[in-house]
C-alpha positions, 0 to 999 in steps of 0.5 A, a space after each residue: 503494452 508493458 513498459 520498462 521500469 528502468 529509470 522510473 521512480 516509485 514512492 512506497 509508504 508503509 515500506 518498513 515491513 511486509 507488503 511495503 518492503 516487498 513492493 520496494 524490493 520488487 521495484 528495485 529488482 525491476 530497475 526502478 529507483 525507490 523512495 521508502 517511507 515509514 515511521 521506523 527509520 532503522 528498518 528503512 535504512 536496513 531495507 535500503 542497504 539491502 536493496 542497493 546491494 542486491 539490485 544496484 538500485 538507488 533507494 532514498 529513505 524518508 522517515 514519514 508519519 502519514 498522519 502528519 500532513 506536512 511530513 507527507 508533503 515533505 516526502 513527496 518533495 524529497 522524492 521529486 528533489 532526489 529523482 526529478 519526479 515521481 512515476 509511481 506512488 504506492 499508498 500502502 501504509 495502514 493498520 487495524 486497531 480495535 474491533 468490537 464497536 461497543 468497546 472501541 475507544 475513540 482514539 482507536 477509531 481516529 487512529 485507523 481513520 487517520 492512517 488508513 484514510 487521511 494518510 492516503 489523501 495527503 499523499 495522493 493530493 501531494 503526488 497528483 501534479 507529479 504523476 500528471 507530469 510523468 503520466 505515471 501510476 497511483 496504486 492504493 492498497 485495498 483489501 478483501 475487507 473493502 469488498 465484503 462485510 467484516 463483522 469482526 472489525 467494521 471500522 477497519 473494513 470501512 477504511 478499505 471501502 473508503 480506499 476503493 471509493 476514493 481511488 475509483 473517484 480520483 481515477 474518474 477525476 484525473 481521467 487519462 492523465 495517469 493510471 489509478 489501480 486498487 490492489 485488494 489482497 486477502 490475508 497476507 502473511 506479514 506482521 500485520 494483525 487485525 484485532 478480533 475473536 477466535 479464528 480472527 485473533 490479534 496474532 500477526 498473520 505470519 503467525 496465524 498462517 503457514 506458508 501456502 495458507 495465505 497470500 504472500 507479500 511478494 505476490 502482492 508486490 508483483 501485482 503492484 509492479 504489474 499495474 505500474 508497467 501497464 502503458 497506455 492501458 491501466 489496471 483498475 483493480 486487482 484481487 489477490 486471494 488464496 484459493 479457498 478464501 471465498 469459502 469463508 462466506 459459505 452459509 
């Protein structure tokens, strides 16, 4: 069964661009109120104004560094205070820094672990009581890199394997209290970049790929919204690949 999102509240981290911004827009378009979180406040304010104008939605801006435990707790508190609860949390914030293990700095390693893993833990921990109350949905942004070996950026890949393992284990722990979904896109045409060599340069994906050559952020956003609409059933995991993606593994 598919439920309406009218009057629901969705919190989206990493919402200032790319998948996060597209996801916030998709929720607003489907009638939900949205709390957008990221470090870049000006971008969030611009996004909020656009969404409120286009969709008659209520959008709350909460600038947040997901590596800051107190800031993440304040984000969830602000969402609950503004809308009397949370129905969906989208753990989307993430980055890739550094590539070659022999040359990677400890700072790059710790930054990736802090954003991609700690940030999801902080947000999940803070949101669980509210998602239990609303019988809502917790969405984790995974990756193709969390399913297959990634020689050009092992630490980034490891954080996405962690994401999937954490999400599935949280799902087992909370049982049928609320839904938990992992969305695994392949390369998405956004300003996101993964450091590497040759074909996998550090250029943003929106510059590496022409339209039609990679997943679009709106496709990922639609998958997130689809998962959030399911009730009482649950989408455990969704993979979103461009059609020739698996040919990279040939040979």
